[in-house]
MARMARNU-945123 format. One record per residue (C-alpha): residue in three letters; x, y, z; residue number from 1. Coordinates in nm, 2 decimals. Each point is the difference from the previous one (the first is absolute). Example, Ala and Ser with C-alpha at 12.3 -4.5 7.8 and 13.67 -1.06 7.14 Angstrom:
BEGIN
torse aa = ALA&xx = 1.23&yy = -0.45&zz = 0.78&i = 1
torse aa = SER&xx = 0.14&yy = 0.34&zz = -0.07&i = 2
END
This chain:
BEGIN
torse aa = MET&xx = 18.38&yy = 6.23&zz = 21.30&i = 1
torse aa = ALA&xx = -0.12&yy = 0.17&zz = -0.32&i = 2
torse aa = THR&xx = -0.39&yy = -0.09&zz = -0.08&i = 3
torse aa = THR&xx = -0.13&yy = -0.03&zz = -0.34&i = 4
torse aa = LYS&xx = -0.34&yy = 0.18&zz = -0.07&i = 5
torse aa = LYS&xx = -0.26&yy = -0.16&zz = -0.20&i = 6
torse aa = ILE&xx = -0.12&yy = 0.25&zz = -0.26&i = 7
torse aa = VAL&xx = -0.36&yy = -0.04&zz = -0.14&i = 8
torse aa = ALA&xx = -0.11&yy = 0.14&zz = -0.31&i = 9
torse aa = LYS&xx = -0.32&yy = 0.21&zz = 0.05&i = 10
torse aa = SER&xx = -0.25&yy = 0.11&zz = -0.28&i = 11
torse aa = PRO&xx = -0.09&yy = 0.37&zz = -0.07&i = 12
torse aa = ALA&xx = -0.26&yy = 0.14&zz = 0.26&i = 13
torse aa = GLY&xx = -0.37&yy = -0.09&zz = -0.09&i = 14
torse aa = LYS&xx = 0.11&yy = -0.26&zz = -0.24&i = 15
torse aa = LYS&xx = -0.01&yy = -0.37&zz = 0.03&i = 16
torse aa = PRO&xx = 0.28&yy = -0.21&zz = -0.12&i = 17
torse aa = VAL&xx = -0.06&yy = -0.17&zz = -0.38&i = 18
torse aa = ALA&xx = 0.05&yy = -0.35&zz = -0.04&i = 19
torse aa = LEU&xx = 0.11&yy = -0.06&zz = -0.35&i = 20
torse aa = ARG&xx = -0.21&yy = -0.30&zz = -0.17&i = 21
torse aa = ALA&xx = 0.12&yy = -0.19&zz = -0.28&i = 22
torse aa = ALA&xx = -0.20&yy = 0.03&zz = -0.32&i = 23
torse aa = ARG&xx = -0.28&yy = -0.26&zz = -0.07&i = 24
torse aa = PRO&xx = 0.05&yy = -0.26&zz = -0.28&i = 25
torse aa = SER&xx = -0.22&yy = 0.13&zz = -0.27&i = 26
torse aa = PRO&xx = -0.28&yy = -0.27&zz = -0.11&i = 27
torse aa = THR&xx = -0.02&yy = 0.18&zz = -0.38&i = 28
torse aa = THR&xx = 0.33&yy = -0.12&zz = -0.06&i = 29
torse aa = GLY&xx = -0.03&yy = -0.37&zz = 0.07&i = 30
torse aa = PHE&xx = 0.14&yy = 0.02&zz = 0.37&i = 31
torse aa = SER&xx = -0.27&yy = -0.16&zz = 0.26&i = 32
torse aa = PRO&xx = 0.10&yy = -0.06&zz = 0.36&i = 33
torse aa = ALA&xx = 0.08&yy = -0.35&zz = 0.07&i = 34
torse aa = GLY&xx = 0.00&yy = -0.22&zz = 0.33&i = 35
torse aa = SER&xx = 0.36&yy = 0.15&zz = 0.07&i = 36
torse aa = SER&xx = 0.12&yy = 0.37&zz = 0.00&i = 37
torse aa = LEU&xx = 0.08&yy = -0.02&zz = -0.37&i = 38
torse aa = PRO&xx = -0.25&yy = 0.01&zz = -0.27&i = 39
torse aa = GLU&xx = -0.06&yy = -0.23&zz = -0.27&i = 40
torse aa = ALA&xx = 0.05&yy = 0.11&zz = -0.36&i = 41
torse aa = ILE&xx = -0.25&yy = -0.07&zz = -0.30&i = 42
torse aa = ILE&xx = 0.21&yy = -0.08&zz = -0.33&i = 43
torse aa = TYR&xx = -0.18&yy = 0.14&zz = -0.31&i = 44
torse aa = SER&xx = 0.06&yy = -0.12&zz = -0.39&i = 45
torse aa = MET&xx = 0.08&yy = 0.19&zz = -0.31&i = 46
torse aa = ASP&xx = -0.39&yy = 0.04&zz = -0.04&i = 47
torse aa = GLY&xx = -0.02&yy = 0.17&zz = 0.34&i = 48
torse aa = LYS&xx = -0.18&yy = -0.30&zz = 0.17&i = 49
torse aa = LYS&xx = 0.06&yy = -0.15&zz = 0.33&i = 50
torse aa = VAL&xx = 0.19&yy = -0.36&zz = -0.08&i = 51
torse aa = GLY&xx = 0.12&yy = -0.06&zz = 0.36&i = 52
torse aa = SER&xx = 0.16&yy = 0.11&zz = 0.34&i = 53
torse aa = ILE&xx = 0.33&yy = -0.01&zz = 0.18&i = 54
torse aa = ALA&xx = 0.08&yy = 0.04&zz = 0.37&i = 55
torse aa = LEU&xx = 0.28&yy = 0.27&zz = 0.01&i = 56
torse aa = PRO&xx = 0.31&yy = -0.13&zz = 0.19&i = 57
torse aa = PRO&xx = 0.05&yy = 0.21&zz = 0.33&i = 58
torse aa = SER&xx = 0.39&yy = -0.05&zz = -0.08&i = 59
torse aa = ILE&xx = -0.06&yy = 0.23&zz = -0.30&i = 60
torse aa = PHE&xx = -0.33&yy = 0.22&zz = 0.07&i = 61
torse aa = GLY&xx = -0.01&yy = -0.01&zz = 0.41&i = 62
torse aa = VAL&xx = 0.33&yy = 0.20&zz = 0.05&i = 63
torse aa = GLN&xx = -0.04&yy = 0.31&zz = 0.26&i = 64
torse aa = TRP&xx = 0.03&yy = 0.35&zz = -0.20&i = 65
torse aa = ARG&xx = 0.37&yy = 0.13&zz = 0.08&i = 66
torse aa = SER&xx = 0.01&yy = 0.36&zz = -0.17&i = 67
torse aa = ASP&xx = 0.32&yy = 0.05&zz = 0.11&i = 68
torse aa = LEU&xx = 0.13&yy = -0.27&zz = -0.15&i = 69
torse aa = VAL&xx = -0.19&yy = 0.04&zz = -0.33&i = 70
torse aa = HIS&xx = 0.13&yy = 0.37&zz = 0.01&i = 71
torse aa = GLN&xx = 0.37&yy = -0.13&zz = 0.02&i = 72
torse aa = VAL&xx = 0.00&yy = -0.24&zz = -0.25&i = 73
torse aa = THR&xx = -0.21&yy = 0.19&zz = -0.25&i = 74
torse aa = THR&xx = 0.21&yy = 0.32&zz = 0.00&i = 75
torse aa = ALA&xx = 0.31&yy = -0.21&zz = 0.00&i = 76
torse aa = MET&xx = -0.13&yy = -0.17&zz = -0.34&i = 77
torse aa = GLN&xx = -0.09&yy = 0.33&zz = -0.14&i = 78
torse aa = ALA&xx = 0.36&yy = 0.12&zz = 0.10&i = 79
torse aa = ASN&xx = 0.17&yy = -0.30&zz = -0.18&i = 80
torse aa = LEU&xx = -0.20&yy = 0.13&zz = -0.33&i = 81
torse aa = ARG&xx = 0.12&yy = 0.35&zz = 0.00&i = 82
torse aa = GLN&xx = 0.21&yy = 0.08&zz = -0.26&i = 83
torse aa = ASN&xx = 0.26&yy = 0.26&zz = 0.09&i = 84
torse aa = ARG&xx = 0.05&yy = 0.26&zz = -0.31&i = 85
torse aa = ALA&xx = 0.06&yy = 0.33&zz = 0.19&i = 86
torse aa = HIS&xx = 0.39&yy = 0.07&zz = -0.01&i = 87
torse aa = THR&xx = 0.20&yy = 0.29&zz = 0.04&i = 88
torse aa = LYS&xx = 0.36&yy = 0.07&zz = -0.05&i = 89
torse aa = ASP&xx = 0.24&yy = 0.11&zz = 0.25&i = 90
torse aa = ARG&xx = 0.31&yy = 0.21&zz = -0.01&i = 91
torse aa = SER&xx = 0.21&yy = -0.28&zz = -0.16&i = 92
torse aa = GLU&xx = -0.25&yy = -0.09&zz = -0.28&i = 93
torse aa = VAL&xx = -0.10&yy = 0.36&zz = -0.13&i = 94
torse aa = SER&xx = 0.21&yy = 0.18&zz = -0.29&i = 95
torse aa = GLY&xx = 0.23&yy = 0.27&zz = 0.04&i = 96
torse aa = GLY&xx = 0.21&yy = 0.13&zz = 0.30&i = 97
torse aa = GLY&xx = 0.33&yy = -0.11&zz = -0.11&i = 98
torse aa = LYS&xx = 0.16&yy = 0.32&zz = 0.05&i = 99
torse aa = LYS&xx = -0.03&yy = 0.22&zz = 0.28&i = 100
torse aa = PRO&xx = -0.22&yy = 0.29&zz = -0.05&i = 101
torse aa = TRP&xx = 0.24&yy = 0.27&zz = 0.10&i = 102
torse aa = LYS&xx = 0.27&yy = 0.05&zz = 0.24&i = 103
torse aa = GLN&xx = -0.02&yy = -0.04&zz = 0.37&i = 104
torse aa = LYS&xx = 0.05&yy = 0.37&zz = 0.10&i = 105
torse aa = GLY&xx = 0.00&yy = 0.34&zz = -0.14&i = 106
torse aa = THR&xx = -0.35&yy = -0.03&zz = -0.21&i = 107
torse aa = GLY&xx = -0.22&yy = 0.12&zz = 0.30&i = 108
torse aa = GLN&xx = -0.24&yy = -0.32&zz = -0.06&i = 109
torse aa = ALA&xx = -0.03&yy = -0.29&zz = 0.21&i = 110
torse aa = ARG&xx = 0.25&yy = -0.27&zz = -0.06&i = 111
torse aa = HIS&xx = -0.10&yy = -0.30&zz = -0.21&i = 112
torse aa = GLY&xx = 0.19&yy = -0.30&zz = -0.14&i = 113
torse aa = SER&xx = -0.24&yy = -0.15&zz = -0.25&i = 114
torse aa = SER&xx = -0.31&yy = 0.11&zz = -0.17&i = 115
torse aa = ARG&xx = -0.14&yy = -0.36&zz = 0.06&i = 116
torse aa = SER&xx = -0.05&yy = 0.11&zz = 0.36&i = 117
torse aa = PRO&xx = -0.38&yy = -0.11&zz = 0.14&i = 118
torse aa = ILE&xx = -0.03&yy = 0.40&zz = 0.09&i = 119
torse aa = TRP&xx = 0.05&yy = 0.09&zz = -0.38&i = 120
torse aa = ARG&xx = -0.25&yy = 0.03&zz = -0.26&i = 121
torse aa = HIS&xx = 0.02&yy = -0.33&zz = -0.21&i = 122
torse aa = GLY&xx = 0.22&yy = -0.15&zz = 0.27&i = 123
torse aa = GLY&xx = -0.03&yy = -0.34&zz = 0.15&i = 124
torse aa = ILE&xx = -0.30&yy = -0.11&zz = 0.22&i = 125
torse aa = THR&xx = 0.07&yy = -0.06&zz = 0.34&i = 126
torse aa = PHE&xx = -0.19&yy = -0.30&zz = 0.17&i = 127
torse aa = GLY&xx = -0.25&yy = -0.03&zz = -0.30&i = 128
torse aa = PRO&xx = -0.19&yy = -0.31&zz = -0.11&i = 129
torse aa = ARG&xx = 0.24&yy = -0.27&zz = -0.19&i = 130
torse aa = ASN&xx = -0.14&yy = -0.31&zz = -0.21&i = 131
torse aa = SER&xx = 0.24&yy = -0.22&zz = 0.22&i = 132
torse aa = ARG&xx = -0.20&yy = 0.02&zz = 0.30&i = 133
torse aa = ASP&xx = -0.19&yy = -0.32&zz = 0.07&i = 134
torse aa = TYR&xx = -0.36&yy = 0.02&zz = 0.17&i = 135
torse aa = GLY&xx = -0.06&yy = -0.36&zz = -0.01&i = 136
torse aa = GLU&xx = -0.08&yy = -0.18&zz = 0.35&i = 137
torse aa = LYS&xx = 0.04&yy = -0.32&zz = 0.13&i = 138
torse aa = ILE&xx = -0.34&yy = -0.21&zz = 0.06&i = 139
torse aa = ASN&xx = 0.03&yy = -0.31&zz = 0.16&i = 140
torse aa = LYS&xx = -0.20&yy = -0.30&zz = -0.13&i = 141
torse aa = LYS&xx = -0.22&yy = -0.05&zz = 0.30&i = 142
torse aa = MET&xx = -0.07&yy = 0.39&zz = 0.00&i = 143
torse aa = ARG&xx = -0.13&yy = -0.05&zz = -0.36&i = 144
torse aa = ILE&xx = -0.23&yy = -0.29&zz = 0.03&i = 145
torse aa = GLY&xx = -0.09&yy = 0.14&zz = 0.36&i = 146
torse aa = ALA&xx = -0.12&yy = 0.31&zz = -0.17&i = 147
torse aa = LEU&xx = -0.16&yy = -0.15&zz = -0.27&i = 148
torse aa = LEU&xx = -0.19&yy = -0.24&zz = 0.24&i = 149
torse aa = SER&xx = -0.13&yy = 0.28&zz = 0.18&i = 150
torse aa = VAL&xx = -0.11&yy = 0.20&zz = -0.31&i = 151
torse aa = LEU&xx = -0.20&yy = -0.30&zz = -0.16&i = 152
torse aa = SER&xx = -0.19&yy = -0.08&zz = 0.33&i = 153
torse aa = ARG&xx = -0.07&yy = 0.37&zz = 0.02&i = 154
torse aa = LYS&xx = -0.15&yy = -0.03&zz = -0.38&i = 155
torse aa = ALA&xx = -0.19&yy = -0.30&zz = 0.10&i = 156
torse aa = LYS&xx = -0.18&yy = 0.18&zz = 0.29&i = 157
torse aa = ASP&xx = -0.07&yy = 0.27&zz = -0.19&i = 158
torse aa = GLY&xx = -0.15&yy = -0.20&zz = -0.24&i = 159
torse aa = GLU&xx = 0.23&yy = 0.11&zz = -0.31&i = 160
torse aa = ILE&xx = 0.11&yy = -0.35&zz = -0.08&i = 161
torse aa = ILE&xx = -0.19&yy = -0.18&zz = -0.29&i = 162
torse aa = LEU&xx = 0.07&yy = -0.35&zz = -0.12&i = 163
torse aa = VAL&xx = -0.02&yy = -0.15&zz = -0.34&i = 164
torse aa = ASP&xx = 0.03&yy = -0.41&zz = -0.08&i = 165
torse aa = GLU&xx = 0.18&yy = 0.07&zz = -0.34&i = 166
torse aa = PHE&xx = 0.06&yy = 0.28&zz = -0.28&i = 167
torse aa = LYS&xx = -0.08&yy = -0.21&zz = -0.32&i = 168
torse aa = PHE&xx = 0.12&yy = 0.22&zz = -0.29&i = 169
torse aa = GLY&xx = 0.08&yy = -0.20&zz = -0.33&i = 170
torse aa = THR&xx = 0.12&yy = 0.31&zz = -0.13&i = 171
torse aa = PRO&xx = 0.09&yy = 0.36&zz = 0.08&i = 172
torse aa = LYS&xx = -0.38&yy = 0.13&zz = 0.03&i = 173
torse aa = THR&xx = -0.06&yy = 0.38&zz = 0.18&i = 174
torse aa = SER&xx = -0.37&yy = -0.08&zz = -0.08&i = 175
torse aa = ILE&xx = 0.00&yy = -0.30&zz = 0.20&i = 176
torse aa = ALA&xx = 0.18&yy = 0.14&zz = 0.29&i = 177
torse aa = LYS&xx = -0.21&yy = 0.33&zz = -0.01&i = 178
torse aa = THR&xx = -0.33&yy = -0.25&zz = 0.02&i = 179
torse aa = PHE&xx = 0.13&yy = -0.18&zz = 0.29&i = 180
torse aa = ILE&xx = 0.09&yy = 0.33&zz = 0.19&i = 181
torse aa = GLU&xx = -0.35&yy = 0.13&zz = -0.05&i = 182
torse aa = LYS&xx = -0.16&yy = -0.33&zz = 0.12&i = 183
torse aa = LEU&xx = 0.21&yy = -0.01&zz = 0.28&i = 184
torse aa = ALA&xx = -0.07&yy = 0.33&zz = 0.11&i = 185
torse aa = LYS&xx = -0.35&yy = -0.07&zz = 0.03&i = 186
torse aa = VAL&xx = 0.01&yy = -0.34&zz = 0.14&i = 187
torse aa = ALA&xx = 0.26&yy = 0.09&zz = 0.29&i = 188
torse aa = GLY&xx = -0.15&yy = 0.38&zz = 0.06&i = 189
torse aa = THR&xx = 0.32&yy = 0.16&zz = -0.09&i = 190
torse aa = ALA&xx = -0.12&yy = 0.25&zz = -0.26&i = 191
torse aa = GLU&xx = 0.34&yy = 0.15&zz = 0.01&i = 192
torse aa = LEU&xx = 0.12&yy = -0.28&zz = -0.20&i = 193
torse aa = ALA&xx = -0.18&yy = 0.13&zz = -0.30&i = 194
torse aa = THR&xx = 0.12&yy = 0.37&zz = 0.04&i = 195
torse aa = LYS&xx = 0.31&yy = 0.16&zz = -0.17&i = 196
torse aa = LYS&xx = 0.15&yy = 0.08&zz = 0.36&i = 197
torse aa = LYS&xx = 0.35&yy = -0.02&zz = 0.02&i = 198
torse aa = ASN&xx = 0.18&yy = -0.30&zz = 0.17&i = 199
torse aa = THR&xx = -0.35&yy = -0.19&zz = 0.04&i = 200
torse aa = ALA&xx = 0.13&yy = -0.36&zz = 0.02&i = 201
torse aa = LEU&xx = 0.30&yy = -0.22&zz = 0.00&i = 202
torse aa = ILE&xx = -0.06&yy = -0.33&zz = -0.17&i = 203
torse aa = ALA&xx = 0.20&yy = -0.23&zz = 0.16&i = 204
torse aa = LEU&xx = 0.07&yy = -0.33&zz = -0.25&i = 205
torse aa = ALA&xx = 0.07&yy = -0.36&zz = 0.10&i = 206
torse aa = SER&xx = 0.26&yy = -0.01&zz = -0.23&i = 207
torse aa = HIS&xx = 0.14&yy = 0.18&zz = -0.31&i = 208
torse aa = ASN&xx = -0.26&yy = 0.05&zz = -0.29&i = 209
torse aa = ALA&xx = 0.07&yy = 0.20&zz = -0.26&i = 210
torse aa = ASN&xx = -0.36&yy = 0.00&zz = -0.15&i = 211
torse aa = THR&xx = -0.15&yy = 0.11&zz = 0.33&i = 212
torse aa = ILE&xx = 0.28&yy = 0.26&zz = 0.05&i = 213
torse aa = LYS&xx = -0.06&yy = 0.16&zz = -0.37&i = 214
torse aa = SER&xx = -0.38&yy = -0.01&zz = 0.07&i = 215
torse aa = PHE&xx = 0.01&yy = 0.20&zz = 0.27&i = 216
torse aa = SER&xx = 0.29&yy = 0.23&zz = -0.11&i = 217
torse aa = ASN&xx = -0.20&yy = 0.24&zz = -0.17&i = 218
torse aa = PHE&xx = -0.17&yy = 0.11&zz = 0.35&i = 219
torse aa = GLY&xx = 0.18&yy = 0.29&zz = 0.15&i = 220
torse aa = ASN&xx = -0.17&yy = -0.08&zz = 0.33&i = 221
torse aa = MET&xx = 0.12&yy = -0.34&zz = 0.03&i = 222
torse aa = THR&xx = 0.34&yy = -0.19&zz = 0.06&i = 223
torse aa = THR&xx = 0.07&yy = -0.36&zz = -0.05&i = 224
torse aa = GLU&xx = 0.27&yy = -0.17&zz = 0.23&i = 225
torse aa = GLU&xx = 0.07&yy = -0.36&zz = 0.07&i = 226
torse aa = MET&xx = -0.10&yy = -0.09&zz = 0.34&i = 227
torse aa = ARG&xx = 0.36&yy = -0.13&zz = 0.09&i = 228
torse aa = GLY&xx = 0.16&yy = 0.36&zz = -0.05&i = 229
torse aa = ILE&xx = -0.30&yy = 0.22&zz = 0.15&i = 230
torse aa = ASN&xx = 0.12&yy = 0.23&zz = 0.26&i = 231
torse aa = PRO&xx = -0.14&yy = 0.24&zz = 0.25&i = 232
torse aa = VAL&xx = 0.04&yy = 0.31&zz = -0.21&i = 233
torse aa = ALA&xx = -0.19&yy = -0.13&zz = -0.29&i = 234
torse aa = VAL&xx = -0.30&yy = -0.14&zz = 0.22&i = 235
torse aa = LEU&xx = -0.03&yy = 0.34&zz = 0.19&i = 236
torse aa = SER&xx = 0.04&yy = 0.18&zz = -0.31&i = 237
torse aa = HIS&xx = -0.34&yy = -0.17&zz = -0.12&i = 238
torse aa = LYS&xx = -0.35&yy = 0.01&zz = 0.11&i = 239
torse aa = TYR&xx = -0.08&yy = -0.34&zz = -0.07&i = 240
torse aa = LEU&xx = 0.22&yy = -0.33&zz = -0.02&i = 241
torse aa = ILE&xx = -0.11&yy = -0.24&zz = -0.25&i = 242
torse aa = ILE&xx = 0.13&yy = -0.35&zz = 0.07&i = 243
torse aa = GLU&xx = 0.01&yy = -0.31&zz = -0.26&i = 244
torse aa = ASN&xx = -0.02&yy = -0.35&zz = 0.12&i = 245
torse aa = PRO&xx = -0.02&yy = 0.07&zz = 0.35&i = 246
torse aa = GLU&xx = 0.14&yy = -0.34&zz = 0.09&i = 247
torse aa = VAL&xx = 0.30&yy = 0.04&zz = -0.21&i = 248
torse aa = ALA&xx = 0.06&yy = 0.36&zz = 0.13&i = 249
torse aa = PHE&xx = -0.02&yy = -0.08&zz = 0.37&i = 250
torse aa = LYS&xx = 0.26&yy = -0.28&zz = -0.05&i = 251
torse aa = LEU&xx = 0.23&yy = 0.24&zz = -0.16&i = 252
torse aa = ILE&xx = -0.05&yy = 0.24&zz = 0.30&i = 253
torse aa = THR&xx = 0.02&yy = -0.30&zz = 0.27&i = 254
torse aa = ALA&xx = 0.33&yy = -0.07&zz = -0.18&i = 255
torse aa = ARG&xx = 0.17&yy = 0.34&zz = 0.02&i = 256
torse aa = ILE&xx = -0.13&yy = -0.02&zz = 0.38&i = 257
torse aa = LYS&xx = 0.20&yy = -0.31&zz = 0.08&i = 258
torse aa = ASN&xx = 0.29&yy = 0.11&zz = -0.21&i = 259
torse aa = LYS&xx = 0.03&yy = 0.35&zz = 0.22&i = 260
END
C-alpha cells in the first residue's frame, strides 16, 4: 500500500521564518482603532475640519487581501482596454506576385511560384501581429467586486482613505480645490496630496457633479470618478482614495455586493 509523505517547508539555515504582519492604520489620516478589528474613520469638511466620524463596514473594509484575485482581475481589465493597432499583411494581401518569377527548370535558380512568398523580400509576413486579434478576457462579477473589496480593505489598513462630507462648488473653481487639498494635506498628515507627484489621489464622488469634476480637472495628479464606477485598477493606480459623502458611497458599494 502506497504511503503519502508529508512535506514540511524549511527556512534557510540560520534564519527564522518571517511572519507577515498587516500594516497598522495610520492615525494621521483619520483612522484610529475602534472596539472591533476595523478602524473608525474621521470625516472632514472642505475647510479641512473634522465634522464627524463613521464606522467602516466590515463587508467593505474588512475583507482579506487576495493578491491572486487582484492580479487576475487587474490584468484582465487592462487587457480589455488594450487597443490592437499592430498589423502585418500575409502573402494573400501584399502586392505583386501575379506571375511566376521564372520558369520551373533550366535557370539554375531555386524554384519559386510567387514573389509574395514569405521568404522573399517584400513578401508576406508569416504569423505576424493582426489587428483582428482580441486580447479581451472575461471577468466574472463576483471576481470583480471581490478584487475591489480586497483593494479597499488594504487601502483602509494602510491609512490611505480620506473621507469628506461633501464637495460644495457653486461654480468650477480650481483655486478652491487647491485650497481644499492644501488644508486636507496638513490636517490629515498626508503631505503628498499637496505635491505634484503623478497619480496622487482618486476622488470618488457620491454622484456626478460637473462643477466638482471641472474644479479638479486642472490637477494632473488627481482623477475624479463616481463611486458607483470605481474599479480595482483605478484605486491601485493612486496613492490615496478620497471618498465624498461616505454614507451614500458605502450604500453604493453594498448594493454592488448584493448584485454580484
